[in-house]
C-alpha positions in Angstrom: 9.5 20.6 -27.1 8.7 16.8 -27.0 5.0 17.4 -26.2 4.8 19.7 -29.1 6.5 17.1 -31.3 3.9 14.6 -30.1 1.0 16.9 -30.9 2.2 17.1 -34.5 2.9 13.4 -34.7 1.2 11.2 -32.0 3.5 8.3 -33.1 6.8 10.1 -32.9 8.9 7.3 -31.3 11.8 9.4 -30.2 9.5 12.0 -28.5 7.5 9.3 -26.7 10.7 7.6 -25.5 12.2 10.9 -24.2 8.9 11.8 -22.5 9.0 8.4 -20.8 12.5 9.1 -19.6 11.7 12.5 -18.3 8.7 11.3 -16.3 10.7 8.4 -14.9 13.5 10.8 -13.8 10.9 13.1 -12.2 9.3 10.2 -10.3 6.1 10.3 -12.2 5.9 6.6 -12.5 2.4 6.0 -13.9 3.0 8.6 -16.6 6.4 7.1 -17.6 4.8 3.6 -17.8 2.1 5.0 -20.1 4.7 6.3 -22.6 6.7 3.1 -22.5 3.6 0.9 -22.9 2.6 3.1 -25.9 5.9 2.3 -27.5 5.4 -1.4 -26.8 2.0 -1.2 -28.5 3.5 0.5 -31.6 6.0 -2.4 -31.6 8.9 -0.7 -33.4 12.5 -0.2 -32.2 14.9 2.7 -32.8 18.5 3.4 -32.1 17.4 4.8 -28.7 15.6 1.7 -27.4 14.8 -2.0 -27.9 11.7 -4.0 -27.1 13.7 -5.7 -24.3 14.5 -2.3 -22.7 10.8 -1.3 -22.8 9.6 -4.5 -21.2 12.3 -4.3 -18.6 11.7 -0.7 -17.7 7.9 -1.1 -17.4 8.4 -4.2 -15.2 10.9 -2.4 -12.9 8.6 0.7 -12.7 5.6 -1.5 -11.8 7.7 -3.0 -9.0 8.3 0.5 -7.7 4.6 0.9 -7.5 4.2 -2.3 -5.6 2.3 -3.9 -8.4 4.2 -7.1 -8.6 1.8 -9.1 -10.8 1.9 -6.5 -13.5 5.7 -6.2 -13.1 6.0 -10.0 -13.5 4.2 -10.0 -16.8 6.5 -7.4 -18.3 9.7 -8.9 -16.8 8.9 -12.3 -18.2 8.5 -10.7 -21.6 11.9 -9.1 -21.2 13.3 -12.5 -20.1 12.0 -14.2 -23.2 14.0 -11.7 -25.3 17.3 -11.8 -23.3 17.4 -14.7 -20.9 20.7 -13.7 -19.4 19.7 -10.2 -18.1 20.8 -10.2 -14.5 18.5 -7.6 -13.1 15.5 -9.1 -14.9 16.3 -12.6 -13.5 16.8 -11.1 -10.0 13.5 -9.3 -10.0 11.5 -12.2 -11.4 13.0 -14.5 -8.7 12.3 -12.0 -6.0 8.7 -11.6 -7.0 8.0 -15.3 -7.2 9.8 -15.7 -3.8 7.6 -13.1 -2.2 4.5 -14.8 -3.6 5.8 -18.1 -2.1 5.9 -19.7 -5.6 9.1 -21.5 -4.6 9.1 -24.1 -7.3 8.7 -21.5 -10.0 11.2 -19.2 -8.4 13.8 -22.0 -8.1 14.3 -22.0 -11.9 15.3 -18.3 -11.9 17.5 -18.7 -8.9 19.4 -21.5 -10.6 19.9 -19.4 -13.7 20.7 -16.2 -11.8 23.3 -18.0 -9.5 25.6 -18.2 -12.5 25.8 -14.3 -12.7 24.9 -13.4 -9.1 26.9 -15.8 -7.1 28.6 -12.9 -5.2 25.2 -11.3 -4.2 24.7 -12.7 -0.7 20.9 -11.7 -0.4 20.2 -13.5 -3.7 22.0 -16.7 -2.7 20.3 -16.6 0.7 16.9 -16.6 -1.0 18.1 -19.3 -3.4 18.9 -21.5 -0.4 15.5 -20.7 1.2 13.8 -21.9 -2.0 15.9 -25.1 -2.0 14.8 -25.7 1.6 11.2 -25.1 0.8 11.4 -27.5 -2.1 13.0 -30.2 0.1 16.5 -29.9 -1.4 18.2 -29.4 2.0 21.5 -30.9 1.1 22.0 -28.5 -1.8 21.0 -25.5 0.4 23.3 -26.3 3.4 26.7 -25.5 1.7 25.3 -22.2 0.4 24.1 -21.2 3.8 27.4 -22.2 5.4 29.3 -20.0 2.9 27.2 -17.1 4.0 27.4 -17.6 7.7 29.9 -14.7 8.3 27.9 -12.3 6.2 24.6 -13.0 8.0 25.9 -13.7 11.5 23.3 -11.4 13.1 20.5 -12.1 10.6 17.7 -14.0 12.5 16.0 -15.4 9.4 19.4 -16.7 8.1 20.2 -18.3 11.4 16.8 -20.0 11.5 17.4 -21.3 8.0 20.9 -22.6 8.8 19.7 -24.3 12.0 16.8 -26.0 10.3 19.1 -27.2 7.5 21.5 -28.7 10.1 18.5 -30.3 11.8 17.2 -31.9 8.6 20.7 -33.3 7.8 21.0 -34.8 11.3 23.8 -32.3 12.4 22.0 -31.8 15.7 24.8 -30.2 17.7 25.4 -27.6 15.0 21.7 -27.0 14.7 21.5 -26.5 18.4 24.5 -24.1 18.5 23.1 -21.9 15.7 19.6 -21.8 17.1 20.8 -20.9 20.6 22.8 -18.1 19.1 19.7 -16.9 17.2 17.5 -16.9 20.3 20.0 -14.9 22.3 20.4 -12.1 19.7 19.5 -8.6 21.1 16.1 -7.5 19.9 15.5 -11.2 19.3 12.8 -13.1 17.6 9.0 -12.5 17.7 6.8 -14.9 19.7 6.1 -16.9 16.5 9.8 -17.2 15.7 10.6 -18.0 19.3 8.1 -20.9 19.1 9.7 -22.2 15.9 13.2 -21.9 17.4 12.4 -23.7 20.6 10.6 -26.4 18.5 13.9 -26.9 16.5 15.8 -27.1 19.8 13.3 -29.6 21.2 13.9 -31.8 18.1 17.7 -31.5 18.5 17.7 -32.6 22.1 15.1 -35.3 21.5 17.2 -36.8 18.7 20.4 -36.5 20.9 18.5 -38.4 23.7 18.8 -35.6 26.2 15.2 -36.1 27.3 15.4 -33.9 30.4 16.2 -30.8 28.4 13.7 -31.8 25.7 11.0 -31.9 28.4 11.9 -28.4 29.6 11.8 -27.1 26.1 8.4 -28.8 25.6 7.2 -26.9 28.7 8.3 -23.7 27.1 6.5 -24.5 23.9 3.3 -25.2 25.9 3.7 -21.9 27.7 4.1 -20.0 24.4 1.2 -22.0 22.8 -1.0 -20.7 25.6 -1.1 -17.5 23.6 -2.7 -19.5 20.7 -5.2 -21.5 22.6 -7.6 -21.4 19.7 -5.0 -22.8 17.3 -6.0 -26.5 17.2 -3.1 -27.4 14.8 -0.6 -26.0 17.2 -2.2 -27.8 20.2 -2.2 -31.1 18.3 1.4 -30.5 17.4 2.3 -30.1 21.0 0.5 -33.3 21.9 2.4 -35.2 19.2 5.7 -33.8 20.5 4.9 -35.1 24.0 3.9 -38.5 22.6 7.2 -38.7 20.7 9.1 -37.7 23.8 7.4 -40.4 26.0 8.0 -43.1 23.3 11.7 -42.2 23.1 11.9 -42.4 26.9 10.3 -45.9 26.7 7.1 -44.7 28.6 4.8 -46.5 26.2 1.8 -46.8 28.5 2.0 -43.1 29.1 2.3 -42.4 25.4 -0.7 -44.7 24.7 
């Protein structure tokens, strides 16, 4: 019926809208996007939809297709119309986060936190952004509030441990990281390297040089899998120099 209406009048707004809805419900995403984009191009609203809803739907549908750059364009248009739409803010923040555009994402996490403060995954990513933009002291209370929720989440535990390390809470950083490294189905080799590096820093700052040296040996062993990685090898050398200097072995460090 709607297709017949569209044949008689190609700009029948209600028919185009309903065809978009039907295709969306059937999972025919590109077809649904096509109908909604046509309505955007016509640029008129009816009692059935607003321009905000069109931009929002197209953005969310592009996300379902994995086309985040296209999704972002439409979601930002929706955001300009209604800056307080929770799902739009959430999706924009998530896209920018996935693209590692942490400074841009931070603005949307700050706005979204007013409405989404009870959504633990959103607040976790907000804290991650704060850490990546060197706002550690703001991130730490957020992470501490989520500790029970994410007690077995490796990424969360790494973030929390790192935040403690950067705020000089070395014992807590060590406790959290040791918990993370002992979780069943634990971290990958790359995460293991990062975790031991955090532990090395904790023990080094706590002046427990014997354990720090054992951890350095573990780092060297793991780094053997990345023999071609000159940056990692240089990092290991710097860590050993720091250890020898802390121990007072200046000739050896030289």
